[in-house]
C-alpha positions in Angstrom: -4.4 6.1 -35.5 -2.7 8.6 -37.7 -1.9 9.0 -41.3 1.0 11.5 -40.9 3.6 11.7 -43.5 6.6 11.2 -41.2 7.5 10.2 -37.7 8.3 13.8 -36.7 4.7 14.7 -37.3 3.6 11.7 -35.3 5.9 12.7 -32.4 4.3 16.2 -32.4 1.0 14.5 -31.5 2.5 13.3 -28.2 2.9 16.9 -27.0 -0.9 17.2 -27.1 -1.4 14.5 -24.4 -1.6 11.4 -26.6 0.2 8.6 -24.8 0.5 6.3 -27.8 -0.4 6.2 -31.5 -0.4 3.7 -34.3 0.3 4.9 -37.8 -2.1 3.5 -40.4 0.9 2.1 -42.2 1.7 -0.1 -39.0 -1.6 -1.6 -38.1 0.3 -4.9 -37.3 1.2 -3.3 -33.9 -2.3 -2.2 -33.1 -3.2 -5.3 -30.9 -0.1 -5.1 -28.7 -0.6 -1.4 -28.3 -4.2 -1.9 -27.2 -3.1 -4.6 -24.7 -0.4 -2.2 -23.3 -2.9 0.7 -23.0 -5.4 -1.5 -21.2 -2.7 -2.8 -18.8 -1.4 0.7 -18.2 -4.9 1.9 -17.4 -5.5 -0.9 -15.0 -2.2 -0.2 -13.3 -3.1 3.5 -12.9 -6.5 2.6 -11.4 -4.8 0.2 -9.0 -2.3 2.8 -7.9 -5.0 5.4 -7.5 -7.1 3.0 -5.4 -4.1 2.2 -3.2 -3.4 5.9 -2.7 -7.0 6.6 -1.8 -7.0 3.6 0.7 -3.8 4.9 2.2 -5.3 8.4 2.5 -8.4 7.0 4.2 -6.3 5.0 6.6 -4.2 8.0 7.5 -7.4 10.1 8.1 -8.7 7.3 10.4 -5.5 7.2 12.3 -5.5 10.9 12.9 -9.2 10.8 14.0 -8.3 8.0 16.4 -5.5 9.9 17.9 -7.7 13.0 18.1 -10.0 11.1 20.5 -7.2 11.1 23.1 -5.3 14.3 23.1 -5.6 16.4 20.0 -2.2 17.0 18.4 -0.3 14.8 20.9 0.1 11.8 18.6 0.1 9.4 21.7 -1.8 6.3 22.5 -1.8 5.0 26.1 -0.1 1.6 25.9 0.9 -0.8 28.7 4.7 -0.9 29.0 4.6 -4.6 29.8 1.9 -6.4 27.8 1.5 -3.6 25.2 -2.3 -3.5 25.6 -3.9 -0.2 24.5 -6.3 1.8 26.7 -9.4 3.1 25.0 -11.1 6.4 25.9 -13.4 4.4 28.3 -10.5 3.1 30.2 -10.8 -0.4 28.8 -7.6 -2.2 27.8 -7.3 -4.1 24.5 -4.6 -6.2 22.8 -3.2 -4.2 19.9 -4.7 -6.6 17.4 -8.2 -6.2 18.8 -7.9 -2.4 19.3 -6.8 -1.7 15.7 -9.1 -4.2 14.1 -12.1 -2.7 15.9 -11.2 0.9 15.2 -9.5 0.8 11.9 -10.2 -2.5 10.3 -6.5 -3.5 10.4 -5.6 -7.1 10.4 -2.3 -8.5 11.6 -0.2 -11.4 10.5 1.9 -13.0 13.1 5.4 -14.3 13.0 8.5 -14.2 15.1 11.4 -11.9 14.7 15.0 -13.1 14.7 15.7 -11.7 18.2 12.7 -13.6 19.7 13.7 -16.8 17.8 16.8 -16.8 19.9 14.8 -16.4 23.2 12.4 -19.2 22.5 14.3 -21.6 20.2 17.8 -21.8 21.5 20.1 -23.8 19.3 20.5 -27.4 20.3 23.7 -28.1 22.2 26.0 -30.3 20.3 27.0 -33.5 22.1 30.6 -33.6 23.1 32.7 -36.0 21.2 
């Protein structure tokens, strides 16, 4: 809170790192300002946590790739069934491989191209 004589003096305080201020003459806006500050702090913490999690996942991916051929960026994968070979020459479905090594979980759906393969439109009866 501030007791500055004018808004220009209040604005000068923002240059010193203050993100918000409530003049004593406007205490009626204190509660909304506190709620906004708490919400912004929570949003910053969530963004920071997501960025840290993303960084950890990237580090895990690079470590996984380094187990194969350092700096190659390649994983051995079956051209047909898409199973991935581990460093002990065992083959795993991608869902299992990435869950075991990185903790990734997959959701499953069907893309528009595959819908056409498996669910062909019904033929309309001829009139």
